[in-house]
N, CA, C and O of each residue as an XYZ file, in Angstrom:
408
protein
N      -4.413    -44.697      9.829
C      -5.020    -43.538     10.467
C      -4.142    -42.295     10.282
O      -4.647    -41.204     10.018
N      -2.819    -42.473     10.424
C      -1.917    -41.331     10.248
C      -2.023    -40.790      8.826
O      -1.976    -39.579      8.612
N      -2.165    -41.685      7.864
C      -2.264    -41.260      6.471
C      -3.550    -40.474      6.235
O      -3.561    -39.511      5.468
N      -4.618    -40.879      6.887
C      -5.900    -40.161      6.753
C      -5.793    -38.734      7.302
O      -6.304    -37.791      6.699
N      -5.142    -38.589      8.420
C      -4.958    -37.260      9.015
C      -4.117    -36.397      8.096
O      -4.439    -35.232      7.863
N      -3.040    -36.964      7.572
C      -2.167    -36.224      6.662
C      -2.948    -35.782      5.432
O      -2.835    -34.628      5.018
N      -3.738    -36.675      4.839
C      -4.528    -36.324      3.665
C      -5.572    -35.256      3.981
O      -5.839    -34.375      3.164
N      -6.147    -35.341      5.151
C      -7.128    -34.340      5.564
C      -6.468    -32.963      5.695
O      -7.018    -31.962      5.237
N      -5.298    -32.920      6.315
C      -4.571    -31.658      6.465
C      -4.172    -31.129      5.098
O      -4.312    -29.935      4.833
N      -3.683    -31.991      4.235
C      -3.286    -31.596      2.884
C      -4.486    -31.039      2.119
O      -4.375    -30.000      1.469
N      -5.607    -31.708      2.189
C      -6.813    -31.250      1.499
C      -7.272    -29.899      2.035
O      -7.652    -29.019      1.262
N      -7.237    -29.733      3.343
C      -7.651    -28.468      3.953
C      -6.725    -27.322      3.544
O      -7.182    -26.231      3.204
N      -5.434    -27.582      3.581
C      -4.479    -26.511      3.262
C      -4.544    -26.129      1.795
O      -4.275    -24.976      1.457
N      -4.890    -27.053      0.914
C      -4.982    -26.725     -0.501
C      -6.230    -25.898     -0.801
O      -6.298    -25.249     -1.845
N      -7.204    -25.908      0.084
C      -8.438    -25.162     -0.110
C      -8.362    -23.746      0.435
O      -9.161    -22.894      0.046
N      -7.422    -23.481      1.326
C      -7.335    -22.144      1.908
C      -6.658    -21.206      0.928
O      -5.813    -21.617      0.133
N      -7.031    -19.974      0.994
C      -6.458    -18.978      0.104
C      -5.187    -18.403      0.707
O      -5.049    -18.280      1.924
N      -4.263    -18.054     -0.180
C      -3.041    -17.390      0.234
C      -3.311    -15.921      0.478
O      -4.468    -15.502      0.535
N      -2.272    -15.145      0.621
C      -2.451    -13.729      0.927
C      -3.070    -12.942     -0.228
O      -3.538    -11.822     -0.023
N      -3.080    -13.502     -1.432
C      -3.656    -12.796     -2.570
C      -2.664    -11.803     -3.156
O      -1.544    -11.660     -2.666
N      -3.087    -11.126     -4.201
C      -2.191    -10.179     -4.853
C      -1.949     -8.957     -3.967
O      -2.786     -8.580     -3.147
N      -0.804     -8.367     -4.157
C      -0.479     -7.151     -3.429
C      -1.102     -5.983     -4.185
O      -0.887     -5.839     -5.388
N      -1.849     -5.170     -3.509
C      -2.457     -4.001     -4.117
C      -1.725     -2.771     -3.613
O      -1.819     -2.432     -2.433
N      -0.993     -2.098     -4.499
C      -0.245     -0.925     -4.046
C      -1.189      0.200     -3.637
O      -2.210      0.446     -4.280
N      -0.828      0.865     -2.569
C      -1.634      1.958     -2.038
C      -1.073      3.322     -2.391
O      -1.801      4.314     -2.386
N       0.213      3.381     -2.696
C       0.866      4.663     -2.967
C       1.696      4.581     -4.250
O       1.928      3.495     -4.780
N       2.132      5.725     -4.734
C       2.982      5.764     -5.913
C       4.308      5.034     -5.672
O       4.821      4.367     -6.570
N       4.854      5.158     -4.474
C       6.121      4.485     -4.154
C       5.929      2.978     -4.189
O       6.780      2.264     -4.719
N       4.825      2.477     -3.634
C       4.560      1.043     -3.689
C       4.419      0.568     -5.129
O       4.926     -0.499     -5.479
N       3.731      1.353     -5.978
C       3.598      0.986     -7.399
C       4.959      0.918     -8.074
O       5.213      0.019     -8.875
N       5.835      1.865     -7.753
C       7.171      1.874     -8.341
C       7.985      0.671     -7.879
O       8.705      0.062     -8.670
N       7.870      0.331     -6.595
C       8.613     -0.804     -6.059
C       8.127     -2.115     -6.673
O       8.932     -2.988     -6.998
N       6.824     -2.251     -6.831
C       6.275     -3.447     -7.463
C       6.690     -3.480     -8.936
O       6.977     -4.546     -9.481
N       6.718     -2.330     -9.564
C       7.162     -2.255    -10.972
C       8.583     -2.759    -11.125
O       8.888     -3.461    -12.089
N       9.453     -2.416    -10.196
C      10.831     -2.905    -10.249
C      10.863     -4.427    -10.175
O      11.598     -5.075    -10.920
N      10.070     -4.991     -9.282
C      10.018     -6.452     -9.161
C       9.449     -7.087    -10.411
O       9.967     -8.099    -10.884
N       8.384     -6.503    -10.956
C       7.740     -7.075    -12.144
C       8.641     -7.019    -13.378
O       8.603     -7.918    -14.218
N       9.431     -5.989    -13.484
C      10.238     -5.783    -14.673
C      11.700     -6.175    -14.490
O      12.524     -5.923    -15.369
N      12.024     -6.779    -13.374
C      13.414     -7.094    -13.044
C      14.125     -7.815    -14.181
O      15.178     -7.369    -14.638
N      13.559     -8.921    -14.639
C      14.204     -9.712    -15.688
C      14.297     -8.938    -17.002
O      15.292     -9.057    -17.717
N      13.293     -8.162    -17.321
C      13.306     -7.380    -18.561
C      14.416     -6.319    -18.533
O      15.092     -6.088    -19.535
N      14.591     -5.684    -17.378
C      15.593     -4.646    -17.267
C      17.004     -5.202    -17.100
O      17.976     -4.483    -17.333
N      17.135     -6.444    -16.708
C      18.450     -7.077    -16.543
C      18.986     -7.435    -17.941
O      18.951     -8.593    -18.356
N      19.474     -6.424    -18.644
C      19.865     -6.568    -20.050
C      20.950     -7.610    -20.287
O      20.914     -8.315    -21.295
N      21.909     -7.718    -19.380
C      23.002     -8.674    -19.603
C      22.707    -10.049    -18.991
O      23.505    -10.977    -19.123
N      21.562    -10.170    -18.325
C      21.140    -11.466    -17.796
C      21.975    -12.007    -16.649
O      21.996    -13.217    -16.422
N      22.661    -11.139    -15.923
C      23.526    -11.598    -14.827
C      22.789    -11.695    -13.481
O      23.391    -12.047    -12.467
N      21.496    -11.386    -13.478
C      20.724    -11.477    -12.242
C      20.847    -10.275    -11.337
O      20.433    -10.316    -10.179
N      21.419     -9.195    -11.866
C      21.583     -7.975    -11.076
C      21.256     -6.772    -11.952
O      21.523     -6.762    -13.154
N      20.672     -5.763    -11.320
C      20.405     -4.508    -12.015
C      21.482     -3.494    -11.615
O      21.697     -3.222    -10.434
N      22.141     -2.954    -12.619
C      23.146     -1.924    -12.400
C      22.574     -0.584    -12.869
O      21.516     -0.543    -13.497
N      23.265      0.494    -12.567
C      22.783      1.836    -12.898
C      22.440      1.954    -14.375
O      21.423      2.554    -14.719
N      23.259      1.399    -15.248
C      23.014      1.509    -16.691
C      21.723      0.792    -17.111
O      21.149      1.121    -18.149
N      21.266     -0.171    -16.328
C      20.055     -0.917    -16.643
C      18.804     -0.303    -16.010
O      17.698     -0.802    -16.217
N      18.973      0.768    -15.247
C      17.859      1.385    -14.537
C      17.383      2.690    -15.180
O      16.733      3.501    -14.521
N      17.699      2.894    -16.450
C      17.260      4.116    -17.136
C      15.746      4.215    -17.196
O      15.176      5.280    -16.960
N      15.093      3.098    -17.512
C      13.623      3.086    -17.574
C      13.020      3.324    -16.187
O      12.003      4.004    -16.056
N      13.646      2.767    -15.167
C      13.168      2.984    -13.804
C      13.279      4.461    -13.441
O      12.408      4.997    -12.757
N      14.334      5.116    -13.890
C      14.489      6.553    -13.634
C      13.387      7.334    -14.333
O      12.820      8.256    -13.747
N      13.077      6.983    -15.562
C      12.016      7.681    -16.293
C      10.681      7.546    -15.578
O       9.920      8.508    -15.476
N      10.406      6.353    -15.089
C       9.112      6.084    -14.458
C       9.003      6.659    -13.048
O       7.936      7.124    -12.646
N      10.103      6.629    -12.297
C      10.044      7.027    -10.889
C      10.534      8.448    -10.631
O      10.143      9.079     -9.649
N      11.397      8.949    -11.524
C      11.997     10.245    -11.299
C      13.197     10.197    -10.369
O      13.760     11.240    -10.036
N      13.602      8.993     -9.940
C      14.751      8.832     -9.064
C      15.961      8.387     -9.853
O      15.867      7.492    -10.693
N      17.091      9.003     -9.588
C      18.338      8.659    -10.263
C      18.730      7.207     -9.943
O      18.546      6.756     -8.812
N      19.268      6.472    -10.927
C      19.667      5.085    -10.676
C      20.572      4.913     -9.457
O      20.449      3.918     -8.743
N      21.473      5.854     -9.205
C      22.351      5.746     -8.029
C      21.534      5.755     -6.737
O      21.862      5.049     -5.783
N      20.472      6.558     -6.712
C      19.632      6.628     -5.524
C      18.819      5.333     -5.352
O      18.608      4.871     -4.231
N      18.371      4.762     -6.464
C      17.630      3.495     -6.412
C      18.544      2.400     -5.883
O      18.161      1.629     -5.002
N      19.760      2.338     -6.429
C      20.712      1.311     -5.980
C      21.073      1.510     -4.520
O      21.166      0.543     -3.764
N      21.276      2.750     -4.120
C      21.622      3.040     -2.722
C      20.569      2.469     -1.763
O      20.907      1.950     -0.699
N      19.303      2.569     -2.144
C      18.240      2.071     -1.270
C      18.236      0.537     -1.207
O      18.153     -0.034     -0.120
N      18.325     -0.121     -2.348
C      18.160     -1.582     -2.391
C      19.438     -2.370     -2.101
O      19.369     -3.454     -1.522
N      20.584     -1.852     -2.489
C      21.848     -2.610     -2.426
C      22.313     -2.787     -0.990
O      22.775     -1.839     -0.355
N      22.188     -4.002     -0.485
C      22.605     -4.263      0.891
C      23.965     -4.926      1.003
O      24.546     -4.966      2.088
N      24.489     -5.455     -0.118
C      25.794     -6.112     -0.036
C      26.933     -5.234     -0.582
O      28.090     -5.653     -0.604
N      26.595     -4.018     -1.019
C      27.627     -3.057     -1.406
C      28.270     -3.312     -2.757
O      29.358     -2.798     -3.014
N      27.630     -4.097     -3.642
C      28.244     -4.364     -4.947
C      27.772     -3.407     -6.035
O      28.042     -3.633     -7.215
N      27.077     -2.348     -5.657
C      26.572     -1.331     -6.583
C      25.604     -1.910     -7.610
O      25.539     -1.439     -8.745
N      24.854     -2.934     -7.207
C      23.859     -3.550     -8.065
C      22.725     -4.065     -7.183
O      22.872     -4.190     -5.967
N      21.591     -4.361     -7.820
C      20.419     -4.870     -7.096
C      20.142     -6.280     -7.581
O      19.856     -6.493     -8.759
N      20.225     -7.246     -6.674
C      19.836     -8.607     -7.006
C      18.320     -8.718     -6.810
O      17.709     -7.860     -6.173
N      17.728     -9.763     -7.352
C      16.283     -9.958     -7.164
C      15.968    -10.121     -5.676
O      14.949     -9.623     -5.199
N      16.823    -10.802     -4.958
C      16.616    -10.984     -3.512
C      16.636     -9.626     -2.803
O      15.825     -9.388     -1.908
N      17.551     -8.738     -3.192
C      17.613     -7.410     -2.575
C      16.368     -6.595     -2.929
O      15.860     -5.842     -2.098
N      15.874     -6.747     -4.174
C      14.666     -6.038     -4.578
C      13.462     -6.518     -3.780
O      12.626     -5.716     -3.364
N      13.378     -7.821     -3.569
C      12.270     -8.370     -2.764
C      12.361     -7.890     -1.316
O      11.354     -7.519     -0.714
N      13.563     -7.899     -0.765
C      13.753     -7.445      0.616
C      13.454     -5.947      0.724
O      12.934     -5.488      1.740
N      13.779     -5.197     -0.312
C      13.510     -3.768     -0.316
C      12.038     -3.453     -0.236
O      11.639     -2.471      0.391
N      11.211     -4.297     -0.880
C       9.774     -4.053     -0.830
C       9.243     -4.163      0.591
O       8.259     -3.508      0.935
N       9.867     -4.962      1.400
C       9.435     -5.077      2.806
C       9.794     -3.824      3.603
O       9.364     -3.669      4.747
N      10.578     -2.934      3.002
C      10.973     -1.681      3.673
C      10.227     -0.499      3.058
O      10.780      0.595      2.950
N       8.988     -0.712      2.660
C       8.234      0.306      1.957
C       8.080      1.599      2.761
O       8.113      2.686      2.184
N       7.912      1.500      4.079
C       7.778      2.719      4.903
C       9.033      3.570      4.808
O       8.953      4.793      4.694
N      10.191      2.925      4.855
C      11.461      3.653      4.712
C      11.546      4.304      3.336
O      11.994      5.444      3.219
N      11.122      3.596      2.297
C      11.135      4.131      0.944
C      10.216      5.350      0.822
O      10.554      6.326      0.153
N       9.059      5.284      1.470
C       8.130      6.416      1.461
C       8.782      7.649      2.068
O       8.665      8.750      1.530
N       9.483      7.456      3.213
C      10.153      8.601      3.863
C      11.225      9.188      2.969
O      11.326     10.407      2.832
N      12.037      8.315      2.351
C      13.131      8.783      1.512
C      12.618      9.464      0.244
O      13.247     10.399     -0.252
N      11.499      9.012     -0.277
C      10.951      9.610     -1.484
C      10.463     11.036     -1.246
O      10.397     11.838     -2.178
N      10.122     11.347     -0.003
C       9.642     12.694      0.316
C      10.773     13.709      0.398
O      10.538     14.917      0.373
N      11.986     13.217      0.495
C      13.132     14.141      0.619
C      13.493     14.733     -0.699
O      14.429     15.529     -0.783
């Protein structure tokens, strides 16, 4: 009986939809998603971190200097952005919107 309940729960959960794709509503959200999407491509040395020298394309697309991008995302103070920091930064989109207006 316990196995039947487990299988029923498993079957039900596999049929439910997840949150779906994130649809950016603003230019800042598009830029932040772009950073996440292109993270590995921009990580030229493959060390898992984006440094200022690797953010030239991000600067062209966003108009923000690499130092300003790093300042926003870098939470451990190593002057680089890890993928985890980039993901956490996206959760701070409201703060990014305010800073982009300055």
